[in-house]
C-alpha positions as CSV (number, residue, x, y, z in Angstrom):
1,M,-5.2,41.9,-23.2
2,T,-7.4,39.0,-21.5
3,T,-10.9,38.0,-22.2
4,K,-12.1,39.4,-19.0
5,E,-10.6,42.7,-19.4
6,R,-12.2,42.9,-23.2
7,A,-15.6,42.0,-21.5
8,K,-15.5,44.7,-18.9
9,L,-14.5,47.2,-21.7
10,R,-17.2,45.8,-24.0
11,S,-19.7,46.4,-21.4
12,I,-18.3,49.9,-20.3
13,A,-18.7,50.8,-24.0
14,M,-22.2,49.9,-24.5
15,T,-23.8,53.3,-23.4
16,M,-20.8,55.1,-25.3
17,Q,-21.4,57.5,-28.1
18,P,-19.3,57.5,-30.8
19,T,-16.5,60.6,-30.5
20,T,-15.1,60.2,-34.1
21,H,-16.8,59.5,-37.8
22,I,-14.7,58.4,-40.4
23,G,-16.6,59.3,-43.9
24,K,-15.6,59.3,-47.3
25,N,-12.1,60.5,-47.0
26,G,-11.3,57.5,-44.9
27,L,-8.2,57.4,-42.6
28,T,-6.7,60.4,-42.6
29,D,-3.6,62.1,-40.7
30,E,-5.9,64.4,-38.7
31,V,-8.1,61.4,-37.7
32,V,-5.5,59.5,-36.4
33,I,-4.3,62.6,-34.5
34,Q,-7.7,63.1,-33.0
35,I,-8.4,59.5,-31.9
36,T,-4.7,59.7,-30.6
37,E,-5.7,62.8,-28.4
38,Q,-9.2,61.2,-27.5
39,L,-7.6,57.9,-26.1
40,Q,-5.1,59.6,-23.8
41,A,-8.2,61.7,-22.5
42,H,-10.5,59.2,-22.0
43,E,-8.5,55.8,-22.6
44,L,-11.6,53.7,-24.5
45,I,-13.4,55.4,-27.3
46,K,-15.9,54.3,-30.4
47,I,-15.5,55.2,-33.8
48,N,-18.6,55.4,-36.2
49,V,-17.8,54.6,-40.0
50,L,-19.9,55.8,-41.8
51,K,-21.9,54.2,-45.3
52,N,-19.8,56.5,-47.2
53,C,-16.8,55.4,-46.3
54,D,-14.7,53.1,-48.9
55,Y,-13.7,50.5,-46.2
56,T,-15.8,48.5,-43.8
57,A,-15.2,48.8,-40.2
58,K,-13.6,45.6,-39.6
59,E,-11.4,46.4,-42.8
60,I,-9.8,49.6,-41.1
61,A,-9.8,48.5,-37.2
62,N,-6.6,47.1,-37.0
63,D,-5.0,50.2,-39.5
64,I,-6.4,52.8,-37.0
65,A,-5.0,50.7,-34.1
66,E,-1.8,50.2,-35.3
67,S,-1.6,54.2,-36.2
68,A,-2.9,55.0,-32.6
69,G,-1.1,52.5,-30.7
70,A,-4.2,51.2,-29.4
71,E,-5.9,47.8,-29.1
72,V,-9.4,46.7,-30.8
73,V,-11.8,45.7,-27.9
74,Q,-14.5,45.0,-30.8
75,V,-16.0,45.7,-33.9
76,L,-19.6,45.7,-34.1
77,G,-21.6,46.3,-37.3
78,N,-19.9,50.1,-38.2
79,K,-18.7,50.7,-34.7
80,I,-15.2,50.3,-33.5
81,T,-14.2,50.1,-30.0
82,L,-10.4,51.1,-28.9
83,Y,-8.8,51.2,-25.8
84,K,-5.2,52.2,-24.9
85,V,-3.6,53.0,-21.2
86,S,-3.4,56.8,-21.0
87,T,0.1,58.4,-19.4
88,K,-1.7,61.7,-18.8
89,D,-2.1,62.5,-15.3
90,G,-5.5,63.1,-13.7
91,V,-7.2,60.2,-16.2
92,K,-8.9,57.4,-14.4
93,H,-8.0,54.0,-15.4
94,L,-10.1,51.7,-16.6
95,L,-8.1,48.5,-16.0
96,E,-5.9,48.3,-13.2
97,V,-2.5,47.7,-14.1
């Protein structure tokens, strides 16, 4: 991902609300499945790491991205923004391939 593409995705993500919250149970299989489904439907999602989680957002961002097959756009505070090109029909692509 180029810096221009990353900047475009970051600007889109600024107005988004988190769709997934990670709490005291951390990164479970159910959370990874939920994140993967959301990425297929939307391509760009924001995740909130709650304060009662044992890990910080920076610590688990790469684990989440690797598990879901996505790329980390940014980690800002306790928020993680992920991007993955969707293969689902009818999804508007944010970055033209």
